[in-house]
N, CA, C and O atoms as CSV, one atom per row, in Angstrom:
chain,resi,resn,atom,element,x,y,z
A,1,MET,N,N,223.365,162.698,81.357
A,1,MET,CA,C,224.246,161.551,81.342
A,1,MET,C,C,224.290,160.965,82.752
A,1,MET,O,O,224.390,161.696,83.737
A,2,ARG,N,N,224.214,159.644,82.832
A,2,ARG,CA,C,224.265,158.995,84.142
A,2,ARG,C,C,225.616,159.226,84.792
A,2,ARG,O,O,226.640,159.337,84.118
A,3,LYS,N,N,225.599,159.296,86.106
A,3,LYS,CA,C,226.815,159.594,86.853
A,3,LYS,C,C,227.912,158.563,86.581
A,3,LYS,O,O,229.068,158.937,86.385
A,4,THR,N,N,227.570,157.273,86.567
A,4,THR,CA,C,228.586,156.238,86.360
A,4,THR,C,C,229.179,156.328,84.956
A,4,THR,O,O,230.371,156.085,84.772
A,5,MET,N,N,228.356,156.675,83.964
A,5,MET,CA,C,228.857,156.813,82.598
A,5,MET,C,C,229.815,157.998,82.517
A,5,MET,O,O,230.870,157.917,81.888
A,6,LYS,N,N,229.435,159.092,83.160
A,6,LYS,CA,C,230.286,160.283,83.161
A,6,LYS,C,C,231.622,159.982,83.838
A,6,LYS,O,O,232.676,160.397,83.357
A,7,GLU,N,N,231.571,159.260,84.954
A,7,GLU,CA,C,232.799,158.902,85.654
A,7,GLU,C,C,233.670,158.006,84.783
A,7,GLU,O,O,234.893,158.149,84.771
A,8,SER,N,N,233.054,157.091,84.060
A,8,SER,CA,C,233.795,156.198,83.174
A,8,SER,C,C,234.478,156.977,82.052
A,8,SER,O,O,235.635,156.717,81.723
A,9,ILE,N,N,233.756,157.930,81.469
A,9,ILE,CA,C,234.326,158.768,80.402
A,9,ILE,C,C,235.471,159.603,80.962
A,9,ILE,O,O,236.529,159.706,80.341
A,10,GLN,N,N,235.262,160.196,82.126
A,10,GLN,CA,C,236.315,160.998,82.756
A,10,GLN,C,C,237.570,160.159,82.966
A,10,GLN,O,O,238.679,160.597,82.661
A,11,SER,N,N,237.386,158.966,83.481
A,11,SER,CA,C,238.514,158.081,83.749
A,11,SER,C,C,239.244,157.698,82.458
A,11,SER,O,O,240.474,157.688,82.415
A,12,THR,N,N,238.484,157.385,81.418
A,12,THR,CA,C,239.079,157.003,80.136
A,12,THR,C,C,239.875,158.155,79.536
A,12,THR,O,O,241.005,157.965,79.085
A,13,VAL,N,N,239.290,159.342,79.529
A,13,VAL,CA,C,239.969,160.509,78.962
A,13,VAL,C,C,241.213,160.837,79.778
A,13,VAL,O,O,242.260,161.157,79.215
A,14,GLN,N,N,241.105,160.759,81.100
A,14,GLN,CA,C,242.266,161.030,81.946
A,14,GLN,C,C,243.368,160.015,81.674
A,14,GLN,O,O,244.543,160.379,81.627
A,15,ASP,N,N,243.005,158.746,81.494
A,15,ASP,CA,C,243.996,157.718,81.154
A,15,ASP,C,C,244.657,158.019,79.812
A,15,ASP,O,O,245.860,157.816,79.650
A,16,MET,N,N,243.874,158.503,78.850
A,16,MET,CA,C,244.425,158.868,77.537
A,16,MET,C,C,245.458,159.979,77.692
A,16,MET,O,O,246.539,159.922,77.105
A,17,LEU,N,N,245.116,160.978,78.480
A,17,LEU,CA,C,246.036,162.100,78.697
A,17,LEU,C,C,247.296,161.629,79.414
A,17,LEU,O,O,248.404,162.025,79.054
A,18,ASN,N,N,247.129,160.786,80.425
A,18,ASN,CA,C,248.279,160.274,81.181
A,18,ASN,C,C,249.170,159.385,80.330
A,18,ASN,O,O,250.356,159.232,80.622
A,19,SER,N,N,248.607,158.795,79.275
A,19,SER,CA,C,249.370,157.910,78.386
A,19,SER,C,C,249.964,158.658,77.211
A,19,SER,O,O,250.530,158.046,76.305
A,20,ASP,N,N,249.840,159.974,77.215
A,20,ASP,CA,C,250.369,160.826,76.146
A,20,ASP,C,C,249.749,160.536,74.782
A,20,ASP,O,O,250.377,160.770,73.749
A,21,LEU,N,N,248.526,160.032,74.778
A,21,LEU,CA,C,247.821,159.847,73.513
A,21,LEU,C,C,247.340,161.200,73.019
A,21,LEU,O,O,246.888,162.029,73.809
A,22,LYS,N,N,247.436,161.425,71.718
A,22,LYS,CA,C,246.994,162.689,71.162
A,22,LYS,C,C,245.470,162.761,71.231
A,22,LYS,O,O,244.760,161.808,70.908
A,23,THR,N,N,245.004,163.912,71.660
A,23,THR,CA,C,243.557,164.146,71.729
A,23,THR,C,C,243.261,165.503,71.119
A,23,THR,O,O,244.145,166.350,70.993
A,24,SER,N,N,242.026,165.695,70.749
A,24,SER,CA,C,241.638,166.990,70.193
A,24,SER,C,C,240.475,167.570,70.984
A,24,SER,O,O,239.535,168.132,70.420
A,25,PHE,N,N,240.558,167.423,72.302
A,25,PHE,CA,C,239.505,167.953,73.156
A,25,PHE,C,C,239.719,169.437,73.396
A,25,PHE,O,O,240.851,169.904,73.523
A,26,SER,N,N,238.629,170.161,73.454
A,26,SER,CA,C,238.699,171.585,73.782
A,26,SER,C,C,238.469,171.748,75.282
A,26,SER,O,O,238.087,170.808,75.979
A,27,LYS,N,N,238.712,172.956,75.750
A,27,LYS,CA,C,238.468,173.248,77.164
A,27,LYS,C,C,237.006,172.997,77.503
A,27,LYS,O,O,236.689,172.489,78.578
A,28,LYS,N,N,236.121,173.355,76.584
A,28,LYS,CA,C,234.686,173.138,76.790
A,28,LYS,C,C,234.391,171.646,76.934
A,28,LYS,O,O,233.596,171.247,77.785
A,29,ASP,N,N,235.039,170.813,76.091
A,29,ASP,CA,C,234.857,169.365,76.179
A,29,ASP,C,C,235.272,168.855,77.557
A,29,ASP,O,O,234.557,168.073,78.183
A,30,PHE,N,N,236.433,169.309,78.017
A,30,PHE,CA,C,236.901,168.878,79.336
A,30,PHE,C,C,235.940,169.330,80.432
A,30,PHE,O,O,235.646,168.574,81.358
A,31,ASN,N,N,235.456,170.555,80.325
A,31,ASN,CA,C,234.506,171.053,81.323
A,31,ASN,C,C,233.241,170.214,81.347
A,31,ASN,O,O,232.724,169.888,82.415
A,32,GLU,N,N,232.744,169.865,80.165
A,32,GLU,CA,C,231.513,169.064,80.084
A,32,GLU,C,C,231.719,167.664,80.663
A,32,GLU,O,O,230.782,167.073,81.201
A,33,MET,N,N,232.927,167.136,80.557
A,33,MET,CA,C,233.221,165.812,81.105
A,33,MET,C,C,233.622,165.883,82.575
A,33,MET,O,O,233.812,164.855,83.225
A,34,GLY,N,N,233.748,167.089,83.088
A,34,GLY,CA,C,234.107,167.258,84.493
A,34,GLY,C,C,235.579,167.047,84.785
A,34,GLY,O,O,235.957,166.764,85.922
A,35,ILE,N,N,236.419,167.184,83.753
A,35,ILE,CA,C,237.858,167.009,83.943
A,35,ILE,C,C,238.481,168.372,84.198
A,35,ILE,O,O,238.308,169.308,83.418
A,36,GLU,N,N,239.202,168.463,85.294
A,36,GLU,CA,C,239.839,169.725,85.660
A,36,GLU,C,C,241.340,169.541,85.734
A,36,GLU,O,O,241.830,168.461,86.063
A,37,PHE,N,N,242.053,170.586,85.432
A,37,PHE,CA,C,243.505,170.585,85.566
A,37,PHE,C,C,243.834,171.266,86.876
A,37,PHE,O,O,243.283,172.320,87.193
A,38,SER,N,N,244.725,170.668,87.630
A,38,SER,CA,C,245.056,171.227,88.928
A,38,SER,C,C,245.795,172.552,88.757
A,38,SER,O,O,246.606,172.724,87.847
A,39,GLU,N,N,245.495,173.461,89.640
A,39,GLU,CA,C,246.142,174.765,89.644
A,39,GLU,C,C,247.527,174.615,90.267
A,39,GLU,O,O,247.686,173.963,91.299
A,40,ILE,N,N,248.505,175.210,89.645
A,40,ILE,CA,C,249.867,175.154,90.172
A,40,ILE,C,C,250.097,176.404,91.008
A,40,ILE,O,O,250.037,177.528,90.510
A,41,ARG,N,N,250.357,176.185,92.265
A,41,ARG,CA,C,250.676,177.287,93.171
A,41,ARG,C,C,252.129,177.102,93.587
A,41,ARG,O,O,252.554,176.016,93.981
A,42,ILE,N,N,252.863,178.180,93.487
A,42,ILE,CA,C,254.290,178.076,93.789
A,42,ILE,C,C,254.741,179.343,94.511
A,42,ILE,O,O,254.502,180.454,94.040
A,43,SER,N,N,255.385,179.168,95.644
A,43,SER,CA,C,255.815,180.313,96.459
A,43,SER,C,C,257.226,180.733,96.068
A,43,SER,O,O,257.934,180.025,95.352
A,44,SER,N,N,257.610,181.902,96.558
A,44,SER,CA,C,258.959,182.403,96.286
A,44,SER,C,C,260.008,181.466,96.888
A,44,SER,O,O,261.065,181.245,96.297
A,45,GLU,N,N,259.707,180.918,98.068
A,45,GLU,CA,C,260.644,179.980,98.702
A,45,GLU,C,C,260.787,178.709,97.867
A,45,GLU,O,O,261.882,178.162,97.738
A,46,GLU,N,N,259.681,178.246,97.305
A,46,GLU,CA,C,259.738,177.038,96.474
A,46,GLU,C,C,260.541,177.285,95.198
A,46,GLU,O,O,261.295,176.417,94.759
A,47,ILE,N,N,260.382,178.454,94.611
A,47,ILE,CA,C,261.141,178.781,93.394
A,47,ILE,C,C,262.633,178.779,93.698
A,47,ILE,O,O,263.432,178.224,92.945
A,48,LYS,N,N,262.992,179.402,94.803
A,48,LYS,CA,C,264.402,179.432,95.189
A,48,LYS,C,C,264.920,178.018,95.453
A,48,LYS,O,O,266.039,177.685,95.062
A,49,ALA,N,N,264.112,177.186,96.114
A,49,ALA,CA,C,264.510,175.806,96.404
A,49,ALA,C,C,264.668,174.999,95.105
A,49,ALA,O,O,265.581,174.182,94.989
A,50,ILE,N,N,263.787,175.228,94.145
A,50,ILE,CA,C,263.879,174.543,92.853
A,50,ILE,C,C,265.188,174.919,92.166
A,50,ILE,O,O,265.906,174.055,91.661
A,51,ARG,N,N,265.491,176.214,92.153
A,51,ARG,CA,C,266.735,176.675,91.517
A,51,ARG,C,C,267.951,176.075,92.223
A,51,ARG,O,O,268.894,175.625,91.571
A,52,LYS,N,N,267.927,176.069,93.545
A,52,LYS,CA,C,269.066,175.516,94.290
A,52,LYS,C,C,269.192,174.018,94.055
A,52,LYS,O,O,270.301,173.484,94.020
A,53,LYS,N,N,268.058,173.336,93.892
A,53,LYS,CA,C,268.085,171.900,93.604
A,53,LYS,C,C,268.804,171.627,92.279
A,53,LYS,O,O,269.469,170.603,92.122
A,54,THR,N,N,268.661,172.556,91.333
A,54,THR,CA,C,269.323,172.395,90.035
A,54,THR,C,C,270.781,172.852,90.085
A,54,THR,O,O,271.541,172.638,89.140
A,55,LYS,N,N,271.162,173.486,91.198
A,55,LYS,CA,C,272.541,173.976,91.408
A,55,LYS,C,C,272.945,174.993,90.346
A,55,LYS,O,O,274.062,174.967,89.832
A,56,LEU,N,N,272.001,175.897,90.028
A,56,LEU,CA,C,272.264,176.921,89.019
A,56,LEU,C,C,272.142,178.314,89.627
A,56,LEU,O,O,271.363,178.535,90.555
A,57,SER,N,N,272.916,179.241,89.095
A,57,SER,CA,C,272.795,180.641,89.505
A,57,SER,C,C,271.477,181.189,88.965
A,57,SER,O,O,270.847,180.578,88.102
A,58,GLN,N,N,271.074,182.336,89.477
A,58,GLN,CA,C,269.854,182.967,88.968
A,58,GLN,C,C,269.970,183.252,87.474
A,58,GLN,O,O,269.012,183.053,86.727
A,59,ALA,N,N,271.137,183.718,87.037
A,59,ALA,CA,C,271.334,184.066,85.626
A,59,ALA,C,C,271.211,182.837,84.714
A,59,ALA,O,O,270.563,182.894,83.669
A,60,VAL,N,N,271.833,181.740,85.115
A,60,VAL,CA,C,271.781,180.515,84.300
A,60,VAL,C,C,270.375,179.917,84.345
A,60,VAL,O,O,269.861,179.457,83.325
A,61,PHE,N,N,269.759,179.924,85.516
A,61,PHE,CA,C,268.396,179.418,85.660
A,61,PHE,C,C,267.439,180.215,84.776
A,61,PHE,O,O,266.566,179.646,84.121
A,62,ALA,N,N,267.612,181.538,84.765
A,62,ALA,CA,C,266.789,182.403,83.926
A,62,ALA,C,C,266.967,182.048,82.448
A,62,ALA,O,O,265.996,181.958,81.697
A,63,ARG,N,N,268.208,181.852,82.052
A,63,ARG,CA,C,268.504,181.491,80.657
A,63,ARG,C,C,267.840,180.163,80.289
A,63,ARG,O,O,267.294,180.014,79.196
A,64,LEU,N,N,267.894,179.214,81.204
A,64,LEU,CA,C,267.289,177.902,80.995
A,64,LEU,C,C,265.769,178.019,80.811
A,64,LEU,O,O,265.179,177.315,79.991
A,65,LEU,N,N,265.146,178.915,81.582
A,65,LEU,CA,C,263.697,179.121,81.504
A,65,LEU,C,C,263.295,180.104,80.411
A,65,LEU,O,O,262.110,180.290,80.134
A,66,ASN,N,N,264.290,180.730,79.796
A,66,ASN,CA,C,264.038,181.736,78.759
A,66,ASN,C,C,263.284,182.953,79.312
A,66,ASN,O,O,262.354,183.471,78.695
A,67,VAL,N,N,263.726,183.386,80.499
A,67,VAL,CA,C,263.198,184.596,81.126
A,67,VAL,C,C,264.390,185.458,81.530
A,67,VAL,O,O,265.537,185.027,81.415
A,68,SER,N,N,264.127,186.649,81.994
A,68,SER,CA,C,265.213,187.529,82.408
A,68,SER,C,C,265.689,187.163,83.819
A,68,SER,O,O,264.912,186.662,84.632
A,69,PRO,N,N,266.966,187.417,84.101
A,69,PRO,CA,C,267.453,187.205,85.475
A,69,PRO,C,C,266.656,188.038,86.483
A,69,PRO,O,O,266.464,187.625,87.627
A,70,SER,N,N,266.199,189.203,86.050
A,70,SER,CA,C,265.393,190.052,86.918
A,70,SER,C,C,264.092,189.348,87.321
A,70,SER,O,O,263.642,189.477,88.459
A,71,SER,N,N,263.494,188.607,86.387
A,71,SER,CA,C,262.261,187.868,86.709
A,71,SER,C,C,262.514,186.838,87.792
A,71,SER,O,O,261.749,186.739,88.751
A,72,VAL,N,N,263.588,186.069,87.643
A,72,VAL,CA,C,263.917,185.047,88.643
A,72,VAL,C,C,264.159,185.706,89.993
A,72,VAL,O,O,263.660,185.239,91.017
A,73,ARG,N,N,264.921,186.786,89.993
A,73,ARG,CA,C,265.218,187.507,91.241
A,73,ARG,C,C,263.923,187.995,91.894
A,73,ARG,O,O,263.749,187.846,93.103
A,74,GLN,N,N,263.015,188.573,91.108
A,74,GLN,CA,C,261.762,189.085,91.658
A,74,GLN,C,C,260.839,187.961,92.136
A,74,GLN,O,O,260.121,188.130,93.121
A,75,TRP,N,N,260.852,186.810,91.444
A,75,TRP,CA,C,260.061,185.666,91.913
A,75,TRP,C,C,260.571,185.206,93.261
A,75,TRP,O,O,259.788,184.955,94.176
A,76,GLU,N,N,261.904,185.094,93.388
A,76,GLU,CA,C,262.489,184.604,94.630
A,76,GLU,C,C,262.304,185.586,95.781
A,76,GLU,O,O,262.284,185.181,96.943
A,77,GLN,N,N,262.169,186.861,95.471
A,77,GLN,CA,C,261.939,187.877,96.500
A,77,GLN,C,C,260.447,188.058,96.788
A,77,GLN,O,O,260.084,188.814,97.690
A,78,GLY,N,N,259.591,187.387,96.048
A,78,GLY,CA,C,258.155,187.482,96.256
A,78,GLY,C,C,257.535,188.747,95.692
A,78,GLY,O,O,256.387,189.064,96.004
A,79,LYS,N,N,258.276,189.477,94.863
A,79,LYS,CA,C,257.767,190.717,94.279
A,79,LYS,C,C,256.868,190.447,93.073
A,79,LYS,O,O,255.971,191.234,92.768
A,80,ARG,N,N,257.114,189.341,92.400
A,80,ARG,CA,C,256.304,188.929,91.248
A,80,ARG,C,C,256.101,187.429,91.343
A,80,ARG,O,O,256.802,186.740,92.083
A,81,ILE,N,N,255.126,186.927,90.580
A,81,ILE,CA,C,254.917,185.482,90.524
A,81,ILE,C,C,254.953,185.043,89.061
A,81,ILE,O,O,254.491,185.767,88.179
A,82,PRO,N,N,255.499,183.859,88.808
A,82,PRO,CA,C,255.498,183.360,87.430
A,82,PRO,C,C,254.072,183.045,86.993
A,82,PRO,O,O,253.201,182.787,87.824
A,83,THR,N,N,253.846,183.067,85.705
A,83,THR,CA,C,252.508,182.805,85.186
A,83,THR,C,C,252.564,181.737,84.096
A,83,THR,O,O,253.633,181.366,83.612
A,84,GLY,N,N,251.397,181.264,83.733
A,84,GLY,CA,C,251.215,180.379,82.592
A,84,GLY,C,C,252.181,179.217,82.507
A,84,GLY,O,O,252.378,178.468,83.464
A,85,SER,N,N,252.778,179.089,81.333
A,85,SER,CA,C,253.647,177.940,81.067
A,85,SER,C,C,254.898,177.948,81.938
A,85,SER,O,O,255.490,176.893,82.164
A,86,THR,N,N,255.312,179.108,82.431
A,86,THR,CA,C,256.496,179.160,83.300
A,86,THR,C,C,256.211,178.430,84.608
A,86,THR,O,O,257.085,177.741,85.134
A,87,LYS,N,N,254.990,178.575,85.141
A,87,LYS,CA,C,254.630,177.845,86.361
A,87,LYS,C,C,254.659,176.339,86.106
A,87,LYS,O,O,255.125,175.570,86.946
A,88,VAL,N,N,254.161,175.928,84.949
A,88,VAL,CA,C,254.156,174.503,84.603
A,88,VAL,C,C,255.593,174.001,84.496
A,88,VAL,O,O,255.919,172.925,84.996
A,89,LEU,N,N,256.448,174.780,83.844
A,89,LEU,CA,C,257.842,174.392,83.680
A,89,LEU,C,C,258.544,174.299,85.038
A,89,LEU,O,O,259.305,173.361,85.275
A,90,LEU,N,N,258.301,175.247,85.914
A,90,LEU,CA,C,258.885,175.200,87.257
A,90,LEU,C,C,258.410,173.958,88.011
A,90,LEU,O,O,259.187,173.318,88.719
A,91,ASP,N,N,257.142,173.628,87.854
A,91,ASP,CA,C,256.590,172.438,88.497
A,91,ASP,C,C,257.271,171.174,87.966
A,91,ASP,O,O,257.592,170.268,88.735
A,92,LEU,N,N,257.488,171.115,86.662
A,92,LEU,CA,C,258.182,169.969,86.059
A,92,LEU,C,C,259.620,169.871,86.552
A,92,LEU,O,O,260.098,168.781,86.868
A,93,ILE,N,N,260.314,171.016,86.618
A,93,ILE,CA,C,261.701,171.023,87.099
A,93,ILE,C,C,261.750,170.580,88.560
A,93,ILE,O,O,262.675,169.880,88.972
A,94,ASN,N,N,260.757,170.990,89.334
A,94,ASN,CA,C,260.705,170.591,90.733
A,94,ASN,C,C,260.574,169.071,90.855
A,94,ASN,O,O,261.207,168.455,91.713
A,95,LYS,N,N,259.762,168.479,90.006
A,95,LYS,CA,C,259.546,167.028,90.038
A,95,LYS,C,C,260.718,166.262,89.426
A,95,LYS,O,O,261.021,165.145,89.848
A,96,SER,N,N,261.372,166.858,88.438
A,96,SER,CA,C,262.480,166.197,87.748
A,96,SER,C,C,263.551,167.242,87.439
A,96,SER,O,O,263.585,167.781,86.333
A,97,PRO,N,N,264.424,167.531,88.404
A,97,PRO,CA,C,265.383,168.633,88.290
A,97,PRO,C,C,266.278,168.627,87.054
A,97,PRO,O,O,266.775,169.680,86.655
A,98,HIS,N,N,266.492,167.479,86.449
A,98,HIS,CA,C,267.399,167.411,85.307
A,98,HIS,C,C,266.665,167.367,83.974
A,98,HIS,O,O,267.265,167.061,82.945
A,99,ILE,N,N,265.380,167.670,83.986
A,99,ILE,CA,C,264.567,167.557,82.773
A,99,ILE,C,C,265.064,168.464,81.637
A,99,ILE,O,O,264.881,168.142,80.463
A,100,LEU,N,N,265.681,169.579,81.980
A,100,LEU,CA,C,266.147,170.515,80.947
A,100,LEU,C,C,267.666,170.511,80.766
A,100,LEU,O,O,268.214,171.409,80.128
A,101,ASP,N,N,268.335,169.526,81.313
A,101,ASP,CA,C,269.791,169.454,81.171
A,101,ASP,C,C,270.233,169.433,79.709
A,101,ASP,O,O,271.325,169.897,79.381
A,102,TYR,N,N,269.396,168.901,78.846
A,102,TYR,CA,C,269.754,168.824,77.423
A,102,TYR,C,C,269.968,170.212,76.824
A,102,TYR,O,O,270.635,170.344,75.797
A,103,ARG,N,N,269.410,171.245,77.452
A,103,ARG,CA,C,269.556,172.611,76.947
A,103,ARG,C,C,270.895,173.227,77.297
A,103,ARG,O,O,271.271,174.263,76.748
A,104,ILE,N,N,271.621,172.591,78.216
A,104,ILE,CA,C,272.911,173.138,78.638
A,104,ILE,C,C,274.011,172.419,77.885
A,104,ILE,O,O,274.185,171.208,78.021
A,105,ASN,N,N,274.753,173.174,77.090
A,105,ASN,CA,C,275.864,172.598,76.330
A,105,ASN,C,C,277.100,172.538,77.203
A,105,ASN,O,O,277.481,173.526,77.830
A,106,SER,N,N,277.716,171.382,77.237
A,106,SER,CA,C,278.920,171.228,78.060
A,106,SER,C,C,280.157,171.502,77.257
A,106,SER,O,O,281.266,171.420,77.785
């Protein structure tokens, strides 16, 4: 495939994803098109800062993330690191601290 065509396809698919259009691409499809998802790296200090930005205790923050308070404590102490979808969720909360407010009943 010509480089310009590949770049055009990559751009179109990325625009589709950014526009929340439903797609049925597999990981292999994305790899073949050269589309990569950025790796989320998050430090213990960043996790603590995210939690403080939300103004929640470790226990409430853990409940919001559907993890144990021990997990949050260990992440903040650097003893463990979050994985998978939890890293994505932390990244989303960092970008938009009130994204999960709907889960808290007043």
